[in-house]
C-alpha positions in Angstrom: 0.0 0.0 0.0 1.4 3.4 -0.9 2.0 6.1 1.7 -0.9 8.2 0.1 -3.3 5.3 0.4 -2.2 4.4 3.9 -2.6 7.9 5.2 -5.9 8.2 3.4 -7.2 5.0 4.9 -6.2 6.0 8.4 -7.8 9.4 8.0 -11.0 8.1 6.5 -11.4 5.5 9.2 -10.9 8.2 11.8 -13.6 10.4 10.4 -16.1 7.6 10.3 -15.2 6.5 13.8 -15.6 10.0 15.3 -18.4 11.2 13.0 -19.3 14.8 12.4 -20.8 15.2 15.8 -22.0 18.4 17.3 -20.3 20.0 20.2 -22.1 20.5 23.4 -22.2 23.3 25.9 -23.6 23.8 29.3 -26.8 25.2 27.9 -27.5 22.3 25.5 -25.9 21.5 22.2 -25.0 23.6 19.3 -24.1 22.8 15.7 -20.5 22.2 14.8 -18.8 25.0 12.9 -19.0 24.6 9.1 -18.2 26.5 5.9 -19.2 25.6 2.3 -16.9 27.1 -0.3 -17.5 27.5 -4.0 -14.6 26.1 -6.1 -13.7 27.6 -9.4 -11.4 26.5 -12.2 -8.3 28.8 -12.3 -5.8 29.7 -15.0 -3.2 32.3 -15.8 -6.1 34.4 -17.1 -7.9 34.4 -13.8 -10.8 32.7 -12.1 -13.1 30.7 -14.3 -16.4 28.8 -13.9 -17.6 27.2 -10.8 -16.8 23.4 -10.7 -18.4 22.5 -7.4 -18.1 23.0 -3.6 -16.1 21.9 -0.7 -17.6 21.7 2.8 -15.5 22.0 5.9 -17.0 21.0 9.2 -15.6 20.6 12.7 -15.7 17.1 14.0 -14.4 15.2 17.0 -11.5 13.9 14.8 -10.6 17.3 13.3 -11.7 19.1 10.1 -14.1 16.9 8.1 -14.0 17.8 4.4 -16.7 16.8 1.9 -15.9 17.5 -1.8 -18.5 17.8 -4.5 -16.4 18.6 -7.6 -16.6 18.0 -11.3 -14.7 18.8 -14.5 -11.3 17.9 -13.0 -8.7 15.7 -14.7 -9.0 12.1 -13.5 -6.4 10.8 -11.0 -4.8 12.0 -7.8 -4.4 15.7 -7.1 -2.6 17.7 -4.4 -5.1 19.3 -2.2 -4.1 22.1 0.3 -5.1 25.1 2.3 -3.1 28.1 1.1 -2.1 31.1 3.3 -4.0 33.9 1.6 -7.7 34.3 0.8 -7.4 34.9 -3.0 -7.7 32.8 -6.1 -6.4 35.5 -8.4 -3.6 35.0 -10.9 -0.4 36.8 -10.1 3.0 37.4 -11.8 6.0 35.3 -11.1 9.2 35.6 -13.1 7.5 37.8 -15.6 4.7 35.3 -16.3 1.1 35.2 -15.0 0.5 32.1 -12.9 -2.9 30.6 -11.9 -4.1 31.4 -8.3 -0.6 32.6 -7.3 -2.2 35.3 -5.1 -3.2 32.5 -2.7 0.5 32.3 -1.6 2.0 29.1 -0.3 0.7 26.3 1.9 -0.8 27.4 5.2 2.1 26.8 7.5 1.7 28.8 10.8 4.2 26.6 12.6 6.9 27.4 10.0 7.6 23.7 9.4 10.6 23.3 7.0 9.1 20.5 5.0 5.9 19.6 3.2 4.4 16.4 4.5 1.2 14.4 5.2 -1.8 15.8 7.0 -0.5 14.4 10.3 3.0 15.9 10.2 3.5 18.4 7.5 2.4 22.0 7.0 -1.0 22.5 8.6 -2.5 23.2 5.2 -1.4 19.8 3.8 -4.6 17.9 3.2 -5.2 14.3 2.0 -4.8 13.6 -1.7 -7.9 14.4 -3.7 -8.8 11.4 -5.9 -10.8 12.2 -9.0 -12.7 9.4 -10.8 -12.6 8.7 -14.5 -15.6 11.0 -15.2 -13.8 14.0 -13.6 -15.8 13.9 -10.3 -14.4 14.1 -6.7 -17.3 13.3 -4.4 -15.4 12.2 -1.3 -14.9 12.7 2.4 -11.5 13.6 3.9 -10.1 14.6 7.2 -7.5 17.1 8.4 -7.0 16.1 12.0 -4.9 19.2 13.0 -7.4 21.8 11.7 -10.7 23.4 12.7 -12.9 25.7 10.7 -11.7 28.7 12.7 -8.1 28.0 11.6 -8.9 28.3 7.9 -11.3 31.2 7.7 -10.1 33.8 5.3 -7.7 31.4 3.5 -7.9 29.5 0.2 -8.4 25.9 -0.7 -6.4 24.7 -3.7 -6.5 21.7 -6.1 -3.2 21.1 -8.0 -2.7 19.5 -11.4 -0.6 16.6 -10.1 -0.7 14.2 -7.2 1.0 14.6 -3.8 3.6 12.2 -2.5 3.8 14.0 0.9 7.5 14.8 0.4 9.7 17.5 -1.0 11.5 15.0 -3.3 11.7 14.4 -6.1 9.6 17.6 -6.6 8.9 20.4 -4.1 5.6 20.4 -2.2 4.7 16.8 -3.1 4.9 17.4 -6.8 1.4 18.8 -7.2 2.5 21.5 -9.6 0.2 23.9 -11.3 -2.9 25.2 -9.5 -6.1 24.2 -11.4 -9.0 25.0 -9.0 -9.4 27.2 -6.0 -11.9 28.6 -3.5 -11.8 31.3 -0.8 -13.0 30.2 2.6 -15.1 33.2 3.7 
């Protein structure tokens, strides 16, 4: 079993074991915090059409993530929280680059290396697997995050997969940014 699949299996089993329960208070119970984010295709020309949504919800096991996305290339994709709340293109080395205004991975602890959702940057999420028809309708878990941690940031889908390492390519090898949403 690959590292990606092993981490994904552990995270998925954790989310189902803990559930998306509500939190309780002394005056009764209240709903867990949640945010639903519109996700748009992005390119060097800017923000394109809406391709679906990602829901973030606090759970006992961490941040439960439900994706309802379409029109993505099939296969594994790097999936991360980025440090700035923008999906706009920006210039790098004289060239416009898709969603570059979102900055790098959310990394408030200033960890030197990219890694898996248990040990890397706080914004390192499980790999997003897209089926042969271009859909990603899945549940994931980021055990070190809560909704309050990611408000005002961006969620990003990359063109390539993520091997949870900085080798042989930086930041897991995800490469270009192809879809993005701002977490309001």
